[in-house]
C-alpha positions in Angstrom: -37.7 2.5 -47.6 -37.6 5.0 -45.0 -39.3 1.7 -42.7 -36.4 -0.4 -43.1 -33.6 2.4 -42.3 -35.6 3.1 -38.9 -35.6 -0.7 -38.1 -32.0 -1.1 -39.4 -30.8 2.2 -36.9 -33.5 0.8 -33.4 -31.6 -2.8 -34.6 -28.6 -1.3 -34.5 -29.1 0.6 -31.1 -30.5 -2.7 -29.7 -27.0 -4.6 -30.5 -25.1 -1.7 -29.3 -27.0 -1.5 -26.1 -26.7 -5.3 -25.5 -23.4 -5.3 -25.9 -22.8 -2.1 -23.8 -24.0 -3.7 -20.9 -22.6 -7.8 -21.6 -19.1 -5.7 -21.7 -19.7 -3.5 -18.5 -21.4 -6.6 -16.8 -18.8 -9.1 -17.4 -16.0 -6.2 -16.5 -17.3 -5.5 -13.5 -17.5 -9.4 -12.4 -14.6 -9.1 -13.1 -13.2 -6.2 -11.3 -15.1 -8.3 -7.8 -13.9 -11.4 -8.3 -10.4 -9.1 -8.8 -11.0 -7.7 -5.3 -11.9 -10.9 -3.6 -9.0 -12.2 -5.1 -7.2 -9.3 -3.1 -8.8 -9.2 -0.1 -8.5 -13.2 0.1 -5.0 -12.6 -0.8 -4.1 -9.8 2.0 -5.2 -11.9 5.1 -2.8 -14.8 3.9 0.0 -11.9 4.3 -1.5 -9.8 6.7 -2.8 -11.9 10.3 -5.0 -9.3 11.6 -6.9 -9.3 9.1 -7.9 -12.6 9.1 -10.8 -11.8 12.6 -12.2 -8.4 11.0 -12.5 -10.3 8.0 -14.0 -13.8 9.3 -16.2 -11.4 11.4 -17.2 -8.8 8.9 -17.5 -11.2 5.5 -21.0 -10.0 4.9 -20.3 -6.4 4.7 -17.3 -7.3 2.4 -17.8 -9.8 -0.1 -21.7 -10.0 0.4 -22.2 -6.3 -0.4 -20.4 -5.8 -3.4 -21.2 -9.4 -4.4 -24.8 -8.1 -3.8 -24.6 -5.2 -5.4 -23.4 -7.2 -8.5 -26.1 -9.4 -8.7 -28.5 -6.6 -8.7 -27.4 -5.0 -11.5 -26.8 -8.3 -13.2 -30.9 -8.9 -12.3 -31.4 -5.5 -13.8 -29.5 -5.9 -17.0 -30.9 -9.0 -18.0 -34.4 -7.6 -17.6 -33.8 -4.8 -19.6 -32.5 -6.8 -22.2 -34.0 -9.8 -22.0 -37.8 -7.2 -22.6 -37.0 -3.6 -23.2 -37.0 -0.5 -21.4 -38.3 -1.2 -17.5 -41.3 0.6 -16.6 -43.7 -0.2 -13.5 -45.6 1.1 -11.0 -46.0 0.7 -7.3 -48.1 2.6 -4.9 -49.5 5.3 -7.4 -46.1 5.8 -8.5 -45.1 5.7 -12.4 -41.2 4.4 -13.0 -40.1 5.4 -16.5 -36.9 6.2 -18.7 -33.5 6.1 -16.0 -35.3 5.7 -13.2 -37.0 2.6 -13.8 -33.6 0.3 -13.8 -32.2 2.8 -10.8 -35.8 1.4 -8.7 -35.7 -1.7 -9.4 -31.5 -2.0 -8.9 -32.5 -0.1 -5.7 -35.3 -3.2 -4.3 -33.2 -5.8 -5.9 -29.8 -4.8 -3.7 -32.0 -4.0 -0.8 -34.2 -7.4 -0.7 -30.6 -9.4 -1.3 -28.7 -7.9 1.4 -32.1 -8.2 3.8 -31.6 -12.0 3.1 -27.5 -12.2 3.6 -28.4 -9.8 7.3 -31.4 -11.9 7.7 -29.7 -15.5 6.7 -25.9 -14.8 8.1 -25.9 -16.8 11.5 -21.7 -15.5 12.5 
């Protein structure tokens, strides 16, 4: 009987965690899109922004979207596979450190790809 109660609590906790992650990710994507829209709108109203935005596009748009993409990757992996724990170069990452380190690695990889591929 107590085993069923434990499974129900675990299932409820997992559903709540998934719902929170989904709401957080949707909110973050919505906020990012609003920020991009505000930037584009201000560029059309204030023409002095256009050369700055074109010159620094990877910084203004690329890096914030890379942060959101890295967060999305971590949340999807954690939701589908459970808690993120891994070892790297003799270090063990468990608990909150696993997702944080994975986010930093994903962000660094995406930012490095933006820098490598940007040709302006």
